[in-house]
N, C-alpha and C positions, 0 to 999 in steps of 0.2 A: 504494500500500500504506500503510495507517495502523495504528498500534498502538492496542490497547485501553487505556482509562484504567485506572489502578490500582484494584483492588477494595477494598483496605483503606485506612482513613483515616490510617494511620501515614505514608504516603508523600505526603500532601497538605500544601500550605503553609497556615499559619494567618496571617491578616492581623491584625496588632496595631494598625496605624495607617494611615489613608489620607488624603492631602491632594490633592484634585483640582486639576489645572492643565491646561487645554487650550491647546496651542501646537503647530501642525503635527501631527505624529503622537503627540506626548506627551499622555498622559491624566492623569498625576499621579504622586505619589511614595508608595511603600509602605514599611512597616516589617514585617519578617517574621522569625520565629525559624527557625533551622536545627537540625534534630535529626539525630543524637544529640549532637553536640558542645556543644549549649547556647549557640550563638552567636545574636545578634540582628543582622540586617542592616538598617541604617537608611537611609532616603532612596533606595530603589531607584527609578530612573526607569522608569515603566511606559508603554510605547508601545502602539499598536494591536495589534501582533502579537508583541511581545517585551518583556522587561525586562532591564536592565543592572545591573551593580554600580555603586554610587554613585561619583560623580567630580566633585562641585562643589567649587571651592576655598573656603578660608576668607577672610573679609573683615574688615577692621578697622572701627572705629566710624565712619570717614569713607567707607566703601564701597570702599576700595582693597584689592586682592588681597594677602594676606599671603604673604611669601616668606621663605625661609631665608637663611643667610649667603652662599649661592652663587647666589641669585636664582631658585631653583626654587620654584614655587607650593606652598603648604602645603594639605593636604587633611585633612578630619576622619577619624577612624577609622571604617572602614566596618562593622566587625563586633566590637563590644565583647563581652566575655564576660558571660554571664548569671549572676547570683548566686543 
C-alpha cells in the first residue's frame, strides 16, 4: 500500500542549498526551510532513501572537535530562525 503524493505545493520542501558529496549511501547535504514556523534546517545529510537532521560536530582551526567544559562535543544549531 502506498500513499499518494500531496497535491498542493504548500506541503512540499523547497531546496535552498545543495552540496553534493558521494560516500557510501550519502549523496550530499541540503538546506531547506520548514513552514509555517519559518525555520531553516541547514546541512541535512541526504542519503539514497532518506534524510536526517544535521549532526556534525564543530571543529577548531586545527581540525580538532570542539567540546564543552564537560567534554561533550559541540554541534552547530540545526534550525536557526528565519528573519
